[in-house]
N, C-alpha and C positions, 0 to 999 in steps of 0.2 A: 692430244689436244681435242680431237673430235669427241672422244669419249667424255671428257670433262664438260665440254660444251653441251653435248646431248643430255648428260645427267642434269646439268644446271637448268636447261630448258624444261626438262621433265618436272623438276622440283617447282619451278616458277608456274608451270601449267597446273600442277596439283594445288598449289596455294591459291591460284586464281579461281579454280573450280570450287574448292572448299569454301573460299570467301563468299562467292556468289550463292552457293547452296546454303551456307550458314545465314546469310542475309534473308533469303527467302524463308528459311525455317523460322528465324526469329520473328519475322512479320506474321507468319502463320500462327505462331504461339500467341502473339499479341491479340490476334483476332478471335480468341476463343469466346469472346462476348458476341452473342448473335442478337441483333436488334430487328431482324426480319419479322414483320407482322403488321397487324392493324392496331391502331391506338385511339383511345378516347383522350382528348386533350381539352384544356381550357379555351382553345381556339377551334374546336371541332375535330372532325375525323382526319387522321393521318395514316398513310400506308408507307412503310419503309421496306426496302430490300437491301441485302448485304452480300458482298463477295469479298472475302478476306477482310481487309480493313476499310474498304470503300463502301459507302452507303448512298443510296438515292431513293427518292420517293415522291409522293404527291400529297397535297392537302387540299381540302375543300373550302376552307375559309376564304372570304374576301374575293370571291371569283375564281378560286383555285390557283394552285401554284406548284412549283417544283422545289425539291430539296436535293442537294448534293453535298456529301461530306466525307470525312475521314475520321476513323477512331484512333486516338492516341492516348495510351495510358488510362483507359477507362472513361475518356471524355470524347464525345462526338462533336467535332467542330464542323459546322455546316454553313452553306450559303442557301438563301431562299430567294426565289423570284416569282413574281406574279404580275399581272398586267399593271403597269404604271409604278411599280415599286420593287425594291430588292434590298437585301441586307445579309447579315451574318448572325450567327449565334453559336451557342454550345450547350450541350446537354451532358450532365454527369449521369452515367449509366449505373443503376443499382437494381439488379433483378429485373422486374417487369416495368420499372419506372425510369423515365428520362426526365431530368429536371434541369432547368437553366434559363438564362435570359436570351433575348434576341435584340437585335438593333438594326438600324437603317444604314445603308451604304456600307462602309468598311468597318463600322463599329459592331462588336459582338454584344453590346449591352445598350441600354437606354430605351428600348421599346417595351420592356416589361417581361414578366415571366411567361414561359411556354413549357408547361409541365404535362407529361404524358404517362398514361398507364396502358400497357399492352393488353388488348382484348384476347387475341389469339395469334397463332403463328401461321395461319393459312395464307397461301399465296393468292389472295383474291385482289386483283388490281382494280382500283376504282375507275369508273368511267369519267371522262372529262366533263 
């Protein structure tokens, strides 16, 4: 009885470890897109950084603001915040370009386009 129980626990442990490792590996594969860098946009300067599928950054327009987002299937879904306003948006990632709409509050659309072209991949953080 102990041998079967020990074997069963070993198999369950192996499945759990493989499942967790597989999940991390699949997320890492999805994050092969790297959006880190400085961008020229129709709303001015933007700087983004990325770790795996998470993205964060700053922009200078409208008194400056913060961007936080997640990349899913080639699309960066983000939230933006600045003094007195916030919203959401998404960018479709194609090479050096990010294109998509932004919106106010919980809406990802309605504010207009926010299109970006990466200038470089240097890690130069903008000052506030």
